[in-house]
Every structure is written in C-alpha cells, then in structure tokens.
C-alpha positions in Angstrom: -39.0 103.5 2.0 -36.5 106.1 -0.2 -34.5 104.2 -3.1 -32.3 107.5 -3.1 -29.4 106.3 -4.5 -26.3 108.3 -2.7 -22.5 108.8 -3.3 -20.1 109.6 -0.5 -16.5 110.1 -2.7 -13.5 112.8 -2.7 -12.3 113.0 -6.4 -9.2 112.3 -5.3 -9.8 109.0 -4.0 -11.4 105.4 -6.1 -14.5 106.8 -5.5 -13.7 108.1 -9.5 -14.0 104.1 -9.6 -17.6 104.2 -8.5 -18.3 107.7 -10.2 -17.1 106.3 -13.8 -20.3 103.0 -12.8 -22.6 105.0 -11.7 -22.6 107.2 -15.1 -22.9 103.6 -17.1 -25.4 102.5 -14.4 -27.6 105.7 -16.0 -29.4 106.1 -12.9 -29.8 109.7 -10.9 -27.5 110.1 -7.7 -26.9 112.9 -5.4 -23.1 113.1 -4.5 -21.6 114.2 -0.8 -18.2 115.6 -1.0 -16.2 114.1 1.8 -12.5 116.0 2.9 -9.8 113.8 4.1 -9.2 115.4 7.2 -12.7 116.7 8.1 -15.9 114.7 7.3 -15.1 112.2 6.1 -13.8 111.5 9.3 -17.2 112.9 11.4 -19.3 110.7 13.0 -21.9 111.4 10.8 -20.1 109.6 7.6 -18.0 107.3 10.6 -21.9 106.3 10.9 -21.6 104.8 7.2 -18.0 103.4 6.7 -16.4 102.9 9.7 -13.3 103.2 8.2 -13.9 106.5 7.5 -12.9 105.9 3.7 -14.0 106.7 0.3 -16.1 105.4 -1.6 -19.5 104.6 -0.1 -23.4 103.9 -1.5 -26.1 104.3 0.5 -29.1 102.9 -2.1 -32.3 103.5 0.3 -31.2 101.7 3.6 -28.8 99.6 2.0 -25.0 100.8 2.7 -22.3 99.4 0.9 -18.5 100.4 0.7 -15.5 99.0 -0.7 -15.8 99.8 -4.9 -14.9 96.6 -6.2 -18.6 95.4 -4.2 -20.1 98.4 -5.3 -19.7 97.9 -8.8 -21.3 94.8 -8.6 -24.4 95.4 -6.2 -24.7 98.5 -8.7 -24.7 96.3 -11.9 -26.9 93.0 -9.9 -29.5 96.3 -8.7 -30.1 98.4 -11.8 -30.2 94.8 -14.7 -31.9 97.2 -17.4 -28.3 98.9 -17.4 -27.0 95.3 -18.6 -23.4 95.1 -16.9 -23.4 91.9 -15.2 -24.4 88.5 -16.8 -27.9 87.3 -15.3 -28.4 85.0 -12.3 -27.8 81.2 -13.7 -25.5 82.3 -16.7 -21.6 80.3 -16.5 -20.4 84.4 -17.8 -20.2 85.5 -13.9 -17.8 82.9 -12.8 -15.4 84.9 -15.0 -17.2 87.9 -14.0 -16.8 87.6 -10.4 -12.9 85.8 -10.8 -11.4 89.0 -12.5 -13.1 91.2 -10.7 -12.2 90.0 -7.1 -9.0 89.2 -8.4 -8.2 92.9 -9.7 -9.4 93.4 -5.8 -7.1 91.6 -3.9 -3.8 89.8 -5.2 -3.5 92.3 -7.6 -3.6 95.5 -5.9 -1.7 93.7 -2.9 0.6 92.9 -5.2 1.2 96.2 -7.0 1.0 98.1 -3.5 3.4 95.9 -1.9 5.8 96.6 -4.9 4.9 100.1 -4.1 6.1 100.1 -0.6 9.3 98.1 -1.2 7.8 94.7 0.0 9.3 92.1 -2.0 8.0 87.8 -1.9 11.3 85.4 -0.1 11.2 83.2 -3.4 11.1 80.4 0.2 7.9 82.6 0.7 5.3 82.2 -2.2 3.9 79.6 -1.2 2.4 81.5 1.8 1.5 84.7 -0.5 -2.0 84.7 -1.8 -1.1 86.4 -4.9 2.7 84.2 -4.8 5.1 87.4 -6.1 4.0 90.7 -8.3 5.1 88.4 -11.8 2.7 86.0 -10.9 0.1 88.6 -10.3 0.6 91.1 -13.5 0.8 87.5 -15.7 -2.4 87.1 -14.5 -3.8 90.4 -14.9 -2.9 89.9 -19.1 -3.9 86.5 -18.8 -7.3 87.9 -17.7 -7.3 90.1 -21.4 -7.0 87.1 -23.6 -11.0 86.8 -23.4 -11.6 89.8 -26.1 -11.9 93.1 -26.2 -13.5 93.4 -22.0 -13.2 90.5 -19.5 -16.5 89.0 -20.7 -15.0 89.5 -24.5 -16.9 91.0 -26.6 -19.3 91.6 -23.9 -18.3 94.7 -21.7 -19.6 94.7 -17.9 -19.0 96.2 -14.0 -16.1 93.5 -14.0 -14.4 96.2 -16.7 -15.0 99.0 -14.9 -13.4 97.7 -11.8 -10.5 95.7 -13.4 -10.2 98.4 -16.0 -10.0 101.3 -13.5 -7.1 99.3 -11.8 -5.2 98.9 -14.7 -5.1 103.1 -15.7 -4.4 103.7 -12.4 -1.3 101.6 -12.5 -0.6 102.8 -16.2 -0.9 106.4 -14.8 1.6 106.1 -11.9 3.8 103.7 -13.8 3.3 101.1 -11.4 3.4 98.4 -13.8 5.0 98.0 -17.2 2.9 99.4 -20.0 2.3 95.9 -22.2 0.5 96.2 -25.1 -2.2 94.6 -23.5 -3.0 96.9 -21.1 -2.6 99.8 -23.3 -4.6 98.9 -25.6 -7.6 98.0 -23.2 -7.3 100.7 -20.9 -7.7 103.1 -24.0 -10.8 101.6 -25.4 -12.5 101.7 -21.8 -11.2 105.2 -21.3 -12.9 106.3 -24.3 -16.4 104.9 -23.1 -18.5 107.7 -23.1 -19.6 107.1 -19.5 -15.9 106.8 -18.4 -15.3 110.2 -19.9 -18.6 112.1 -18.4 -17.2 110.7 -14.7 -13.7 112.0 -15.4 -14.9 115.5 -16.2 -17.2 115.9 -13.6 -14.8 114.2 -10.3 -11.8 116.6 -12.7 -14.0 119.7 -12.4 -14.3 119.2 -8.4 -10.4 118.6 -8.0 -10.4 121.8 -10.3 -12.8 123.6 -7.5 -10.8 122.5 -4.2 -9.1 125.2 -2.6 -5.3 125.4 -4.1 -2.3 125.1 -1.5 -0.9 129.1 -1.3 2.7 129.4 -0.8 4.8 129.1 2.8 
C-alpha cells in the first residue's frame, strides 16, 4: 500500500493551517491546488470530501478532512516530529481540550459575531460557547500555561489554536489582547510557519488577477 501523503488545498483557505502543520512534520507531501468554482466541486474531489471544501489530506488509503482533525492525525502518524504527547501522557488532556475548543466554541463564537448573531443573555445556557465574551476569555485562559498550550512545549495544538488566533487578529475579529498578540508573534516566527506562509503567498501571487471591467 502506498504511503503517499497528498494535500488538497487552496492558498486562500484554512488549508494554510495544514500547510504549516505539514512543514512542522517535515515529511514529503504532494500538493493539489483546487479552485473554489471548479475543481473543488468536481466529482474527483467530492469523492475525497463530499462537502467540496478544503483542506483535506490523503495518506495512503486514509482520507482526513477538517483542519483540526488533520493536525491531530499528522501528529500521531509521524510521532518522530514530537508534535503530540504520547499515548498515556496526561498532557493529551489539555492538548485535545484546547484544539477542540478552537475548532468548536471559539470558531462558532467568532463566526456568529461576524454574522451579527448575538446570543440573548437568557439563551446562553443553550449555546455551547455561552456568548462571545465567554469564548474569548476561555481562549485567553488557554494561554496561561506558558509560551504554548502545553506550557514550554510546542505541539500541534498550537498550530491549530495559534492559527485561529492569528486569523482573528489579522481580520480584527477579536481585540488584540497582549496574550493573543505575543502568542501569535511567537508562533509566526517559527521556521516552519515562515516556510508555509512563503509557499502559500507565492501560490497566491501566481493566481490570475481579476481584470478591470
């Protein structure tokens, strides 16, 4: 069975998270760039992800979608990279806690705010993230352990959680709290993060630019 690692993405998507993760892992991979209006919705890719969204990876016969799941999968598939606590290590608790928090409550809260959805105070108990302030305060709490989610140890949780914080700061979706800014700057300075940005930014530069009407 082939162990080829194939990465399906668009440089202007959440695929940037997985690109960074792949650069941290350091294993060879092949990239397939998909367009939103064509190849992403074509039958060949819908067989990979029926939602017609990126990112996705195929590792041999195994397909994984959803950026957080891909980060967690890659960390376990390539343990030599040291990007996840090993099985039995209790640090897997906070590792998964904050990765899933970023993928669920945090993204939902920020997305809803961007769409103008406000949770009425009396409805907070039925909303998984409570309200926007609860989610943002929770995100700040995650950074109290130290430089990274696991304290002094960088992990795949930082790739995913840190990407979310970075995107939110970039687009003004959250206030630039000192903890968020320092964390994001620390992660963006990693060599793998720099390589990933350079790869995707170069791909964006190669895309055809809209012509003036």
